N, C-alpha and C positions, 0 to 999 in steps of 0.2 A: 552020224548026223553032221559033225563038224566037217567031215570030208565032203559030204554032199554040198554043203554050203560053199566049201572052198572050190569045188569043181564048178558050181554055178557061177560063182564070181569070176573064177579063172577064165571062163568062157567069155566074159565081158571084156577082158584085156586083149590087146592085139599081140603082145609079145609073150611067148611061153616062158621066158626067163624071169618073168615077174610073178610066177604063180605062188612062190613061197611068201613073197611080200604081201600079196593080196590075202592069203590065208591068215597071216598074222593080223592084218588090219581088220578083217571080218571077225576074228576072234577077240578083238579088242586088246591086242597086245602091242607093245612097242616094238618098232623095227630095231633089230640088233645093230649096235654101232659098227660091228665088223662088216655087216652087210652094206651098211651105208657108206663105209669107207673103202669098200672093195673097188676094183676097177670099174665095175658097172655102177656102184653106188656113187663114186666120185663123178662119173659122167652125169648121173641124175642130179647130183647136188649142184653142179655147175650148168646144168641144162636149163630147159625152159620151165621145169617144174620145181624150182628151188625155193619155193615159199609155201606157207600154209594157205589153205583155201580162205578166200575172203568173199563174204556174201554180198552180192550186188542187189539181191531182192530177198527179203525174208517173209515168211508167212505172216499175215495180219489177222486180227480178230475178225470173226465173221458170224453172221446170224442166218439161220435157216428160216426162210419165210415159207410158211405152209409146207408143201412136200418137195420143194425145189432144193436139190443138193447144192453145196457150195464147192468152189475150187480153191485149193491152197497151192500157191506157187513158191518156188525156191530157186535162186540163181546164184552161182558161185564161180570164182576163178582163182587160181587154176584148180580144177576139180577133175579127178579121175572118175569119181562116182558120187552120187547123192542119193540118200535114202531118207524117207520120212519115218518118224517114230511118234506114235500116238498113245497117250496114256501109259507110257513105259514099254510098249510093245512095238516091234518093227512091223511096218506095213509091208505086205507081200509085194514082191517085185512085179507081179502081174497087174497090180493096181496103180503102178507108177506109169506116168507118161513123160518121157524125157526127150530132150533135144540137145545137140552139141554143135559148137562151132568155135572157131579160133579168132581171137581178137587180133585184128589186122595191125594194130599199133604196137602191141607188146608181144604178140606171138603166143600168148598164153591161151590155154584151152578153157572155154566157158561152157558150163553145163547147166541146163534148166530142167527142173523136174516139177510135175504137177500131179496132184491126187484129188479125187472127189470124196466128200464126206456127206453121207445121206442122213436124213432125219432119223431113220431107223437105228443107225449106228449111235447117234447121240442119245436116243431114248433108251437103248439097251445098256448104255454105260451107267453104272451105279457106283460112283466113287465119291470121295470126300470133297472133291473140287469139280469144277466144270471140265467138260471134255476139252483136251488140248493136244496139239501136235507141234513137232519141231523138226528141223532138217539137220542131218549129219552129212558133212562133205569130207571127202578124202583127197589128199594129194600125196606126193612121195614123201613129204616130211611129217605127215600126221593128219589129224581130223580137226574139224571146227563144227561147233553147234550154233544153230540160229536161236532166236528168241522163241518163246512159247507163244503160240497163237491159240486163243480159246474159241470154241465153237459152241454157240447157244441157240436154242430154238426161240425165235421171236414170236411175241404174242402181245395183245392188248385187250384187256377185259372190257366188257360192255358197260358196266355200271360205274358211275362216278362215286368215289368215296364220300364226296360232299358236293351237292349242287348249290349254286347261288340262289339266294332267296330274295324275292321282291320286297321292296321297301318304299316308304313314303317319307320324304325329308323336306324340311322348309328350305326356302331359298337361302343360299350361302351356308347351308349345313354340310355335314360330311357324309359321303356315301361310301360304305365298305361292303364289297361283295366277295364272299369267300368261295374258293373253288379248289377241291382236291381231286385231281384227275384219277382215272382208273389205273390199277396196277398193270404194268407192262414191261417187256424187254424188247428193245432197249427202252429206257425211261422216256415217257411221252413228253413232248413239248406242248406248251399251252399258249393259246392266243385267245383274245376276246373279240366278240362280234357285238355290234350295236345295230339293231334292226337288220340283221343278216349282212352287215357290211363290216369289214375289218376296222377295228377301233384304233385311231391314231393317238399315241400317247404324247402329252405335252406337260408343261409345268404343273398343271392342275390335276391331270389324270396320270397316275403312276401305278406300277404293279410291284408287289413284294416278292421275296424269294419263295413264299408259300403259294404263289400264283394268285393271291388276293388282289382285287382291283380296288383302288382307293381314289376317290375324287374329293379333294380337300375342301373345295368351295363349290357347292352345287349351283349350277346355272339352269335356267329354264330349258335350255337346249340339251341338257343332260338327261331329260326325261326320255324314256324309250325302253325297248326290250333288249336285255343283255344276255348273251350266251357265251358259255365257256367251251372252247373247242380244244381237245387234246388229240395228238397224232404221233405216230412213229412209222417205221417202215412197213408195218403190217396193216394198220387201219387208222381211221379217223373217227373220233367219237364226239357227239354234241351233248352238252348238259341240258337240263330243263331250263326253259327261258325264265329269266327274272325280270319282272316289270318294275321299273323305277319311275316314281312320280315325284317331281319337284314342284311343291305347291307354294303358293304365296298367300299369307294371311291378310285379310282386308284391313284397311286403315281408314279412319274417318278423315274427311276433308274439313276445312275450316267452317265454322258456323256462318250462315248468311246473316245479313242484317235483320233486325227485328221488323216484322211486318207492321203496317199501321193497325191501330186498334180496330177491331171488327164492328164496333158500334160507334155511332156518331155522337151518342150522348150516354153518359153513365159508365157503368162498369162492364168491361168486355174482356176479350182475350186477344193477345197478339202472340205470334209464334215466329220461330226461326228454324231452319233445317240444315242438315248436312247429309252428305252422301258417302257411302262406303266405296270411295274411288281413289284413295290415297294410301296405298294402291288398292285396286279392286281385287277381290279374292280370285285366285286362279287354281285350277287343277284340284279342286276340293278343299282349298284353304278355308280357314275359319272365317265366318262372316263377322263383321265388327260387332262388338258387344256394346250395349247401351242403346240409346234412343236416337232415332234419325230426326225426330221432330220434338222440339221443346216449346212448351207453352207457358205463358205467364199472364197474370191478370193485368189489366190496364184501366185507368180511369180517365175518361174524356169529359172535360167540362161541357155541360150542356149549353147549346146556343140559346141566347135570349133575343127574341125578336123585339125590335124597337116599336114604341107606341107614342102617339102624339100627346103632348100635354094640353092644357087649356089654352084657348085663344086669348090673346091680350085684348085690351079694350081698343076700340077704334081710335085712330089718330084724328087730330083736327083736320078739318077740310082744307086742302091745299088750294093754291091759286088756280090749279087746274081742275078744281072741283072734284078731287079724288081724296079718298081716305083709305088708310091701310091698317091692317092688324096682322100679328105674327103668332106663331106657336113653335115649340121646340120638341124634338124627338127625344124626350127624356123621361117618359113615363111608361116603361123604363127605357134607358138607352140600349141600343143594340150591343150585345157582347158575344164574344167567342164565336164569331161568324154568323150571328143572327141577322135576320133580314132588316133592312132599313125601313123607315116608315113610308107608307104609300101616301101620295098626295103632295100638296104644296105647303111650304112653310110660311109663305107671305101671301095674303089675300088683299086685293084692291077692289074698291067699290066707288061708284059715282055718288057724289053728294046730292041728295034730294031733299025735298020738303023745306026749302028756304035755308039750308045749311050753307050753301055757297054764297055768302054775302060780303066777304072780305074784299077790300079794295086793293088796287095795285099799290097805293102808297103805304098801306099797313103791312104789306107782305115783306118789305125790306126790314121793318122793325122785328117782325117775327123771326126772320132768319138770324138777325143779330143776337136776339135773346137766346135763341136755340143754341147758337155756337158758344155763347158764354156758359150756358148751363152744362153743355157737353165737356167743356174744358175743366170746369170745377169738378165734375164727377171723375174725370180721368185722373186729376191730381190726388183726390181722396183715395181712389183705388190704389194708386202707386204707393202712397204713404202706408196704407194698410199692408200691402204686400211686403214692403221693406221691413216693417216691424215684425211681421210673422217670420220672415226669413232669419232675422237676427236672433229672435227668441229660440227658434229651432236649432240654430248653430250653437248657442250658448248652452243649451240643454244636452245636445248630443254632439259632442266634439268629433266622434268617430261613429262608424256604423256599429250598431248593436249586433253582436254575433252570439248566437246561442246554439246549443246542440240541436241537430236536425231531428225531427220526429221520424224515427225509422219505422219501417213497416213491421212492428212487432206483432205477436199474436201466437195463436195456438196452431201452428202449421209450419211448413217450410216457408221461410221468408227470405227476402233479398233486399239489400239496400246498397246505395252508393253515396258516399259522402260528397256533398257539393263543395267543390274547391275551385272557385273561379278567381276571386281576387288574390287569394293566397292558397297554395296547394295544401296547407296544413289546417285550414279553417273548416269548421262545421257551421254552416250558415243556416240558421233556422228560418230565414225568410224565403228560402227556396224549397220547392217541393222535391221530394226524393225522385231521382231519375231511375225509372224502372226499366228503361230500354237497355241500359248497360249496367250489369249488376254482378255482385258476388253473391252466390247462393249459399245460404246456410241451411242445411237440411236437418230437421228435427222431427222425428216420427211421432208428432204429437196430435195433429188435427186430422179429422176425417176428411177425406176428399169426396167430391161429388161423385155420383154414380155415372158421370158422363163417360167413364172408361167403358162401361158395359154398352153404352150406346155406340161407341166407336167400334166395339168388337161385336160384329153381327154373330148371332149364335151359330149360324151355318158355317161361317168362315172358320171357326175354331173346331167345330165338331166334324167337319168334312174329313179330317185326317183319321178319325177314329174307326169307321168301318173298313176303309182300305188304306188309311194313312196317307192320303193325298191332300196336302195342305193347300187350300186356296189362297191363304194369306190373310193377315189381319188388316184392319184399317190402319191408317198412318199411326206411327209410334208417337206417343205424346207424353209430356210431363206437365202436370198442372200444379201450380203453386197457389197458395193463399185461397184454398177452397175448403168449405165446410158444409155440413149438412145439418138441417135444423132438427132432425129427429134425435132427441136426447131425453134422458130421464130427469125428472125434477130432482132438485137437491134434497127435497124432503124425504127421499127414500134412503138417505145415508143413515146407517146405524150409528150407535154410540160407540166410539172407539176409546173412550177414556180408560177402559180396563185392559187394553191391548198392551202387551209387553213390548218395550222398544229396545230390549237388548242392552243392558247396562254393564254386563260383566264380560268384557271381551279381552281380558288379559292386559290390564293397564301397565304400561311401562313406568318405572320410577324415574321419569324425566318430566321436567316442566315444559309444557308446550308454550309456544309464543303467545304472549298477551298483547293484543293489538293496542296501539296508542289511542285510537278512537274506536271504541267498541260499538258493535252493531246493537240494534235494539234487543233487549233480553228475550223477548217473545219470538220464538221461531215458528213459522207456520207448519201445521201438520199436513203434509201432502197426502191426499187420499182421493179415492174415487169409488163410487158404488153404483150398482145398477141391478135390475132384476132381469134374469135371462131364463128362457124356456127352451123348448126343443129346437127352435130355429137357430140358437146360438147367437153370437155377436162379439163385439169388441169393447174392452174396457181400458181406458187410458187415464193415467195421472197427468193432468195437463202440464205441458212445458217442462217435463222431466226426462223424457226419453224412455219412459216406462209404460208398457202396454201389455195387454193380455188378450188372447184370442180364444174364444170358446167355439169349437167346431160345431157345425150343424149336426144334430143327432147326438151330441155328447150328453145332453140332458134328456131323460126319458120323457115321452109324450105325457101331456096332462100334468107336468111337474114344472115348477119354477123354483129358482134359487136366487136369493138376494146375495150377490157376490160383491166383494170389496178388494181393494188393493191399498196398501199403506207403505209409505217410505219411512222406515224407522230412523230416528235421529240418534246415531251412535255416539257414545262418549269417548270411544277409543278407536284406534285404527289398526290395532294388532289383534290377530285372532287368538293367539296363544303366546304365553310367555316363553315357551320353549322353542317356538318355530318363528323364523324370520318372515312370516307372511304379513301382507298388508291388504287392506280392502282396496279393490280396484273399481268397485261400483257401489251404489247405495244398497243397503239391505232392504229387501222388498218382501212384504207379507201379503199373501192372498188367501182368501177363505170364502166361506166359513169353514171351520175345522171338519165338520161332518159332510162336506161336499162329496156327492156321489156322481161320478161321471163315467161314461162307458168308453171314453177315449181320452188321450192326453190333451191338455191345453198347451198353447204356445205362448210363452212369456218372453218379452223383449226387454233387455236391460242394457243401458248405456254404460260404457266403461272408459277408463283413461289410460289403458296400457298400450305400449307400442308393441304390436304383435307382428311387425314385418320381419323380425329376426327371431331366432330361437333362443331368446335370453330369459324367458319366463317359464315357470311351471304354473299354469293357471288352473284353478280348481273351482268347482261349484260346491258350496257348503250350505248346510241347513242348520238353523238354530234349534236346539233341543229345549226341553222344558226347564232344564237347569241353566238356561241362557248360555250354554257352551255350544260351540260350533262343531258339527260333524261333517266329514267329507262325504259328498254324494257321488262325485266322479271327477276325474281329471279330463279336461277337454281334449287331451291327446290320446286317451285310452278308449277301448271298446267297452260298452256297457249295454245291458238289456233293460235296465231299470230307468234310464234317463238318456236324453240326447242333447248335446250342446253343439251349436254351430257358431263358431267365433268369427266375427268380422272385425274390420279395422277399428270401428268405434262402438260396436254394440255386439251383444251375444243373444242368440235365440235359443231358448231352452224348452224342451218338451217335458212336461211334468204331469204326474198323476196324483200327487198327494199335496194338499194345502200345507202352508207353513211359511216360514221366513227363510229367504234364500239370498245369497250374495256371492259375487265373484271375488275370490282372493287370489293373490299372486305371490309366488316365492321366486325371488331373483336368483338366477343361476350364475351370474357373473356381474361385474361392475358395468357392463354395457347395457344391462336392463334399464329401461327408461319408462317414465310415465309422462303423459301429456299434461301441461299446465296451460290454463288460459289466463292471459294477462290483460288488465284493463285499468285505465286511469279515469277517475271522476274528479270533478271540481265543484266547489261552492264557496260563496262568500262566508266570511267569519261573522256570525251574528254579534259577537262581542267586540268586534273591531271593524269600523267602517272601511278601513284601508286594508284589511286582511283578506287573504284568499287561501284556501286549503286545497291541496292536491292529495287525493287518496289513491294509492296503487294497490290493486288486489292481485293475488296469485292463488288460483283455485284449481282443483282438478278439472280437466277438460270434459265435463259432462254437463248437460242442460240443467240437471237438478242442482249441482254445485253453484253454477253461475246465477241461478235464480235467487239463491240466498243473497247474493250481492245486489241484484236488481231490486229486491224487496227493500233492503236496507237503504239503498240510495234513493229510492222513491220517497220513503218516509222522511229522508233528510233533505230532499230537494236537490240532490246532486245531478250534475250533467255529465254525460259521457263525452270526453274530450278527444278520444282517438278510437279508431276501430280496434276491438280486442284482437290480440295476436296469440298464436299458439307457440309454446316453447317446450322442448324436450328436456326433461330433468333426469339425469343419469343417476344410477345407484352407486356412485363412486365415492360416497361419504363426504363430498365437498359441499360447502354451504352455498346459499343463494344471496347475492348482493343486489340491492336496489339503490341507485344513486340518481341525483338530479344534476343536470349539466346545462351549460350555456344559458345561465340566468343573466339577463341584462343588469349588471351590477350598479349602473348609474340610475336605474329606474326601480329596481326591486331589491329587497333585502330578505335574508333567510336566517333563522336562528343558527348560531355557531354550532359546529360539530353535528349537524343533522343532515348534511348533504348526502351522506351514505349510511344506509341502514342494512342490516344483515339478518337473515333467517338461518338458523342452524339446519343441518342436513335432516335431522330427525323431524323437525317441525314441518318441513316441506314433504318429506318422503311419506310420513304417516299422518298427513293432514285429514284424510278420509272425508272428502267433500266439504270440509269446514274451510271457509275463506281465510287466508292470511292477508293482513292488511298493514301497510305502513303509510304514514301521512307526512307531508311536507307543508309547513306553515310559512307562507310568504306574506310580505307586507310591501305595498307600494308607497312611494314617497309623496305622491300627490293624488288628489281626487280627480284631476284632469286626465290622469293616466288610466286607460281603460283596456289596454291589450297586454297579454302575457304570452311570451314564446319561450319554450325551453324543451329539453329532452329528458326523458326518463330512461335510464339504462337498467335493464334487468338481466343479470348474467350469473351463471353458475361458475364457481371457481374451477378452472380447467374444464369448462364445458361451453354450452351455447350461450349466445347473448341476443337479446331483442331490444330494439329501440322503439319507445313510444314517443311520438312527436306531438307536442302540445302547442297549439296556436289558437288562442281563444280570447273572447272578451270577458272581462270580469264584471261588466255592468249587466244586471239582470233586467232584461226587457220584460220578461214574463217568467212565471214559475217554471223551472226546468222540469222536463219529464224524461225519465229514463227510456231511451228508445230501444228497449229490449223486452222480450216477453216476461210477463209476471203472471201471477195467478189470475188476475182479472182480465188478462188479454185474451184468454181462450177458455171458455166455459164448457165446451163440448167434451164430455168425458165418456160417452158410451153411445153405441149404436147396436141395434138388434136386428135380427133377420137378414134378409138378402142384401140390404143396403150396407151391411158391414163387411161384405166380402167382394173381392175383385172378380172372382169367377162365379158366374151364375150357377145356381144349384143344379139345374138340369145338366149343364156341361160337366160339372164336378162329378155327378153320379155316373155319367157315361164314361168319363175318363177312368174312374175307379173300376167300373165293371170291365173295361177293356184291359187294364193292366194288372189287376189283382191276381189273375191266374195266368200261368204260362201257357203258350199255345204254339202251334207249329210255325206260326208266322213270326215268332220271336218277340212278340209284344208282351213284356212283363214289367213289373214295377221296378226291378233292378235296372232295366234299360232306361226307364223314365227317370229314376234317381240319377243315373249317370249323366243324362243329357241336361238335367237341371243342376249339375255340378254338386250334387250331394253324393259323394263317392267314398265316404268313410262311415264306420260303425253301422254297416247295413244290417248287422244282426239285430239291432233294435227294431227296425221295421219288419224284419222277418217274424218277430214275435207278436206283431199286431194283427188284429182280425182283418183290417183293410189297410195294407201298407201304402197303397196309392193315395188313400184319403189322408193319411198322416203326412205323407210327402207334400201333398197340396196344401195342407195346413201350415207346414213349415215355409212353403213358398209364399203363402199369404202373409205370414209374419215378416218375411224378408222384404216384400214389396209393398208394405202397407202405406208408405209415403211417397212412392215413386210412380204409381199408376202405370207400371210397366207390364203390359200383357204380352209384349213381344218375346220375352225370354221363354214363356210357356209355348207360344206358337212356334218359335224357332226350334224348340226341343221336339215338338210333334212333327215338324217338317223333316228334321234329321232322322227321326225314327221312321218316317215314311220312306226316305231314301234307302235306309238299311233294309226295310221291309221289301222294297222293290227288288233290290239286288238278291236277297235271299230267295224270293219267289223265282227269279230268273235262274238261279242255280238249281233249285228244285225241279224246275221245268226241264232244264238240260239233263239232269240226272234221270228223270223219268223217260225222256226221249232215248237216252242211251240204253236204259233197261228194256224199253220196247223194241229197239233194234236188235238187242241180243236175243230176246225171246223169238223175234221173227226169224233170225238166222238159225236158231236152234230148231225151230219148227220146220 
């Protein structure tokens, strides 16, 4: 075998003298030194082939595409012969294609060899590594080997390992599209297309090493269809298209000015509006939440038309034989734009019947006497006017300033302090300005059923059969409205035997004792009414406490006399072992044997700051031994009770009568409760020069502040500054109240009383009980009638609020507290349809539509989601009619806002979802029909 190879190679050489050398080379042996040093060897060593072969071209890695073979080339000098070796085996000579020429510059021989490698050869090779080949070149001095070149079959699979997914992001949000290309050899390269056009990368649009596309700040122009494209030498693949939508949520514009009152006389309505155009919602962005139209009551003074008084007697006959008489438009005078009197004020008549007998001589005497009489009358009137002016100046050295009568009452109310002469005064002589106001919402009074007139039944029900919303009437908010349908007070039962919860774990600490105590008798806040099958609403006036009995909750032909009581607790801690405090009043509703077929909705005002997760808030119920048992935590799931916690109140769905309260456990020192601060003033009855300022710090709930209002009304106090809210943190630091900027030359204060302090526990565990401190001032002179100073209320290492006092200490009339008290609103109940926002027929059709799931996707879970009731859905799932319970909760939420738009908007969104689902179902049916047609 070796000889055959030698002969084959020997035939390739031109000189027969080199046959032994060629055989040795082919057999892989070294050339003997004696042969190299022989006469012929020396000639070779110093001849043209005196170096080892150097490769001018080496084989490179290659890929076989489909069934096309590849060519491997090799070029070396000086080279007597070149052969390929693949996977350790020599390639047969017949598979080589070689060329040879001499380098003109060096005279060395250059040889070039090429072989073909087919797909079959690569597929038939089963080795631990890829298919490889290299070149071996010979010269007279030895051999040289080239680099290994690998040969692989190129391919690219069809399916992407991960397709990009469509997404919706808000404006300036981040877009991340992931793409993992299909497996391939060589590795595929990736590029992105937007709307089938190559995507240009900039500072905002970048790609990562894993081929993900990232847009750090989404712009409206970034909306489109994105496609991931991967390619190599074999093929190009496209991923599924990802639709990216950049949306813009709507924002409200500024309110317009209040419109004129819609009535010329008496009580009417004025409104203002705003539009969802700042910015307008785009690409499916959320529509603005809230009302586009706000309404408020207004009072226009009725015009008084003028009327003539009696005629005066006729004057004496003049020299012209004429007499006159006059009358005045004063019975009554025209006021407030009323019409002037019709007719003449002066009448002239000719003298007749011998009246014109005066001579020309006497006429001059008459004129003289008349002039003297007029002069005397003028002097007398002037003296009287000066006397009255001086008397008024001595009695009232300055304007008498009193607290303005604010629009209190049993409803949402608004007021604006009149501050014209001085920005800190409350001037009782001016009427409250209702056109520009701060609105204080208190869910106390029933509003008129005008909401239902604004909402045509068809406009709300149209979405139910096919969920195409026609739209509601204009959005509206009504203030200061009530309805006369109430139950008489005589229906109230006797509550003297009701427990008020006196054992709540009293701490062994002395609470703050006020310097000037409130009246010892505290009002019992309660409400009672008789309800039947039609249901209704029960409200404890001016306390933020209400109860909704759904329609159908009481069996037909059955009535219940129901009541609600706010218990007057003596302690603010629920248990001696737990650091919990009351965040709301304790409320009892009954009677105990009440039998209802569905839960009632109770609304309770609270004072916790719920914007951050610093509290664990629980609903607790008082047991027969006066201890409190946990019903549920507002953050947990429960099937026995439901709590919807809002910023200032909590809506609870209950099935069992009893006493309930919201308690809170602070999780850290950042937990806070809201305090309402107010300053009242009154003269000192025992000192004509004295004036007392009383500063109150109470929990920020309507019930707690009403305690202050009742006490100040009995004492004749005046509110000197608008109440302010302050956040009191649970950081164990005390609350300091100090008086500042007292005019020392005009007023004096008792020494060491300018700063007073409440301990942390007094404020933290006050439990709706008002904390009060008083500052006794004394003026130096009776002529001094104005007081200006500042009241600073601050928590050590916490917030501070300033109450500015600028008032008159002269009582022009008995002061009236301009905030709601028990007498301000007496409407405590409504029954039947007038108590609900949603008409009964609409409510029933909504419940029938959403209580059962259907192919169109309309079910109660979708309704709850669109009404932003997205937690503890297991509670509704256990109810016989989940949609009806959801609507009852919605009624409790919107009892004082008259906001029907949130419900209409929810139905409209459901309508859009419904339309898209129907379109998808139609497309899928068309595809199935086409498949059946092709199969047929």
